[in-house]
N, C-alpha and C positions, 0 to 999 in steps of 0.2 A: 412140646409144641413146635409147629413147624414156623419156617420163615415168612416174613411178609415182604412183598414186593411193591413198592409204590412206583406207579407207572404213569409215564406222561399220558394225559388223556388223548391227545392226538394220534398216539400209537394205536389205539382201540379202532379209530377210523382207518387207519393205514391196514391193519390186519383185516378188516372188514371187507376192504375194497378189494384186497388179494384174493380173499374166498370167493368173491363172485367173478374174478377174471381168471384165475389160474386153477385148473382142475386137471386130474383127480385129486392132486396134492401140491403143496408148495413147502419148502423148508426155507429157513433163515436163521438170522443170529440176533441175539438180545444183547444190547450194550448198555453198560451203566457202571454203578460203583456199589461196591457192598462195604458194610461197616458192622461192628459188633451189635449196634442197636437197629439199624434200618438198612435195607437194600433199596436202589433206586435204579429204575430203567428208564433211560431218556431216549432211547433209539431202537427201533426194530428194522432188520435189514433183509430183504429177501435173497437167496441164493441166485446168483445171475445165471440165466440159461446158458448152455453150452452152444457152441457155435453151430453144430449140426441140428440142435432143437430149434434155434433161430430159423435156419435156412429151411428145414424140412418140416417144421411144425409137428415135431413128434410129440405125441401125448404118452407119457408113461403110465401105465395103469396099475402097477403093483409096487408096493414099498420096497420090495426085494432090488427093484432097479435104482435105488438111491446110489448116486456116485458119491461114496463116503470121501475119496480122494479130493474131489472137485470141492466139496463143502469144507474139507480141512484146509485147502489151499485158499479158499476165500477168506476163511477166517484168519489165516496168516497175513494175507494182504490188508484185511481191515485192521487188525492189530497195529500195524505199521502207521495207520491214519488216526490212531488215537493218541491224544496228548496224556500226560501223567494224569492217573487217578481213575481213567476209564479203562474198563476191561471187556472183554467178551464174557459175559455172564451167563449164557445159556443159548439154548437152541429152541426154535419153535417149528411146528409142523401143523398146516392146515389141511385136512383130508375129509374126503367124503365119508359118510356113515359106513360105507362097506369097507373102509381101510382103517376105521377107527380102531379096531381091536388090535390091530399089529402096531399102531403108531407109537405107543409107549416103548416097546421094544426097539425100535428104530431110533427114538429118541435117546434112550440110554446109551446105546451104541455110538450114536454121534457124539453125544457130550464127551464121553471119555476119549474119543479119537480127536476131537478138536483140542481138547486140553492137553493131550500128549503131544500135540503138533506144536501148540503154543510154548509149551514148557521147553522144548528143545532148542528155542531160538532166545531163550531168557538167559541174560548174565547174572541175573539175582534169583535169590531163593526166597520163597514165602515165609514169613515170620510163623513161629509155632502157634500163636494165638490168632493168626489170620483165618478169615472165613474161607472154607473150601467147598462149600455148597454151591451148586451150578444148577440153573433152573431148566426145567424141561416143560415147555408149553404146548399144550395140545388143544387144538381148536377144531370142532366140527363145522364143515363149511355149510351144512344144511340148517343145523339148529342154533349155530353160533355159541355153543356151550364151550365154555373155558375151563380147561383142567390144568392145574400148575402143580408140579412135584419137583423135588430137588434130589440132587445125588451127591454124596461127598466124594470128590475127585480123588481124594488122597487115599481111598479106599476102594480097591478094585471090585470087592464083593458088596459095596455099598447097595442098600435097597431104597426104594423110592420112599419118600416123606412128603405128606401133603404140605402145601404152602398157599399162602393167601396172594391173590393177584388184584390189586386195588388200584383204580384209576383216580389220578389226581391232576387237577387243572394247573397249567402254569408251572409244572414241577421243575422244567429245567430253564426257567426264566431268571433265577437269581442265585447262581452258583459262585463261590469264591474263587479267584484265580490267583496263582502264585507264579511270579515271572523271575527269571535270572538268565543271565549270561555266564557262561563257564568258560573260563580260558583253559585250553587243552594243549599239553605238551608231553606227548606219549613216545616213548623210544623202545621200540621192539626189536631186539637182536634176532638175526637169522643165522642158526648155526650152519657151519660148513657143510655138514652131512644133510641139510635140508633143502630140498629141490626148489627152484622157484615156483613150481606150479603149486606148491603148497603155501603160497602167499595168504590165501584166506584163512587157513587153518591156523597158520602162525599169528595172524591178526587177531584172530578171535582169542587166542590164548592170551595175547598181550592186552587186550581189553578186558579180558576176565581179571587179571591181575589190577589193572587201573580201576575196574569197578568196585573192588574191595577199598581203595583209597576214598572212593566217593562214599561209600557206605560209612567210612570212619571220619568223614569231614564234618566241620562245624557249620551250621547254618544259621545266618544272622536274618531275622524276620523284620523287616522295617528297622535295620540298624540295631536289633536286641537279640540277644540270646533268650529263648524261652524254654521253660521246662516241659518234657514231653507231654505230662498229663494236664497241662493248663489249656484253657480254651484258646482257640487260634484268635479270637476276636476280643479277648479280654482286654480292656483298656482302650478299645476302638468303638466308634459309633457304627452301628449297623445299619447299612442302607436299607431303605424300603422301597417297596415297587416290583413290578413284575415286568420291567422292560428291559431291553439289552443294555440301556444306559445304567442300569442299576448294578451292572457287574463291580464287584469290589477287588481290586488287584492289591497284592502284597508284593514289595520290592524284596527279594532275597539276594543275599551275598553268600557265596560258597568258600570257605576257607579250608584248604587242604592240608593236613598235618604233614610236616616235613619229616617227622620221626614217629614212629609208633611205640617208643619206648623201649627200654633194655630188655624186656621180656620177649621182645619180637625180633631182636637183632640176630644176624647171622653171619657166619663168616663170609669173606668175599670168594666167589668161584670165577675161575678163569676158564672160559669157553672159546674154542676156535669159531669164530664168526666170519662168515663172507660177506655179509651186507645187513642193512637194518631197515625197518620201517619206521618213519617219523611222522606223527600225526600232530599238528601244531595249529593254533588258531583259537577261535572262540565259537561256541554254538549257543544258539537261542533255545531255552527250554521254558516250559509251561506246564502246569498242572492244575487240575479243578478239583475242588472238594465241595461237598454239600454243605448248606449253610445252617444245619440243624446241630448247633453246638459242637462244631468240629474239633478235635483235639489237635495240638500242634504235632504230635507224633505221627498222626495220620496225614497231616499235610505235607510235613517233611519226607515222608516215606513215599508219597505220590510224586513229589518233585524228583527225589533221588533216582526213581525208577525212569523217569522221563529223561533224566540226563544221560543215564546208562543207555536206555533204548535208542535214543536219537542218534548217538554217535554209532552203535551197533548196527542200526538199521541202515544208516547212511553207507557204512562200509559193506554191508550185504548188497545193497543195491548197486553200488559201484562194481563189485566183482561180478554180479549178474550181466551188468551192461558190457564188462570186458569179455565175459564169457560168449554173449551174444555176437558181439562184434569181432573178436578175435579168435574164437575157438576155444573149446575147453581143454585142448591138448598143447595149447602154446606154452612153451618153457623158457625160452630165451628172451627177456624183455630189453628192448632196446629204449634209448632216452625218448620218453614221450611225455606229453602233457594231456591231462584229462580234466575235465570240468566236473568237480563233485556236484551231487544233488543239493539244491537249496531247499531251505525248510519254508513252507507256506502255511497260512492258516485261512480258513473257511468258515464263516458263520453259519450256525444252524438256525433256520427259519424259526422265530419265536423263541429263541433260546440265547442265554448269555455265554454258552459254550460254544468254542470254536474247534472245529476239527482240523487235523493236520495232514500233510502230505509233503512229498519232496519232488522237485523238479530239475531237470538239467536245463542248461543254459539255453539250448536249442529247441526246447519243448514250447510250443504256442499255447496260449490259453485255452484254445479248444481241445487240446488234448487232456489237459487238466480237468475240464469241464466233463470231457467223455469218461474219465477214469471215476470221477465222483458218483456220475450217473450209473456206471457198471457196478462198482464196488460198494457204494453206499446208497443207491437208488435216490440220489438227491440231485435236484437241478441245481446249477451254481451259475451265478451272473459273472461275467468276467471282471468286472469293477470289484467284486467282492473278495477276490483273491489278494490276499495280502502277503507278499513276500517278506519274510522276516529277516532275510540275511543276504548280502551281496553275493556276487559269483565267487565260487571257491574253486582252487585248482589243485590238481595232483600232479606231482613231478616224479616220473619213474626214470631212474638212472641205472644203467647197467654196473656191474663190477667190472673194475678196471683189469683187463687182461695181461698188461705188460708189467705188472708188479710181481717181482718174484717172492719166495717163501721168506728170505731173510728180511725183505723191506716190509712185508706183512707182519712177521713176529715182532719187529722193532716198533711199528705203527701201533700194534695191538697193545705192547707193553706200555708204550707211551700213553696211550688213550686210558689204560687201566689206571696208572698213577696219576693222571689228571683227574679221573673220576673220584678216586680216593680221597684226593685233597679237596674236591668240590663238595663231596657228601659227608666228609668228616666222620667216617665209620658207618654211615648208613649203607645198608645192603646193597651190594653192587651184583646184579644178576649175571652180567656178562662184560666182557671187554668187545667193543665193536669198532671195527676200521672206520675212520671218519669218512674216508673216501667213499664207502660203500652205501651211499644212501639210495633205497629204492623209492619209498613213499614220502611225499611231503605234503600232508593234509593241510591247508591253509584256510581257516573260517575267518570270516569278518562279519560282524553284526553291526546292524544300524544302530 
């Protein structure tokens, strides 16, 4: 038996409008949430046209002309704008009858390309029991016939399986939200053999280690530790109604374990380091979960992934901005101050779910509105943009050039002893010179 997708009713009208406006075909993404029992689609977003298509009004007549790289890039951008619990769950194509025959092959190729692109940027791994089916939706622009199939993205040889596509009114109007603010204090040593232009790679490696700590953390929901298999709303009154005001929030506290137990201990390692990256502050995190008897395990997993994604995405956006403004080949960083992107939330019309994005301090509301229109095909009012955090800064400092080897060794040894005393046997990854602070990420939450 195939999977069943419960789809927000307004998506049907959106897809119908696309079929009359854009020909001979249009592609796009399906956004929602999957669970062992049900799958939900709450948004469909068309692929934005490329600049040359806008200017020259180019009409692509063959599916062979589909720009796979453009679509996967769009999927990666959209994924950064999704809070915890929401994923790119599939791809759709609306095509004329003449192109319908080749549509399924095109969809299959796109689904695996999109999933490969999204997997590359994730710092977390799917659970073994997690749903790995992704939807391939095909619509005939003339007959409006809808054909939905799924492919298992964990199996490259996966064949198409039939799936049900069922519209449901007010599906996205009453989801449950989990909110938390996570204090971050991550120290990432840079080896002396590691050049400055590998800062992005080193940062990702450091975040990867930190993400494992988040995975092992204890989560308190409304002040309580709950068993994984219990219902999230157990002991709570479920709010009724289909308006945005019916959003039910759960306050979550994250307790990071100081030690992983004796079985995970290791001997301290001394490494020669020239600098370090320091990420400090607090990040605003949010996850949404369907209200059809959700389990605690599902909710916590969604929030964990938002915590990991929001910090990883911010670093990625920052480095992209540095490359654009300073060039990809700059190796020697002088002391500089950069503004980190702030997290913001924007409501979806007729929904209790809010989508996410990031802005730099000098970005105007108009630029955010333009990005939502291009990436998510959604008009946003300036007053509906909710900034979740205050301005964040990054402090970039060069390594001191006038310190000789003897001074560096003495300081490195002193730092190692201090770390040993502070951690009392907890693993020390490296001894890092205190003077060599490269990045200092400071986050402040409202």
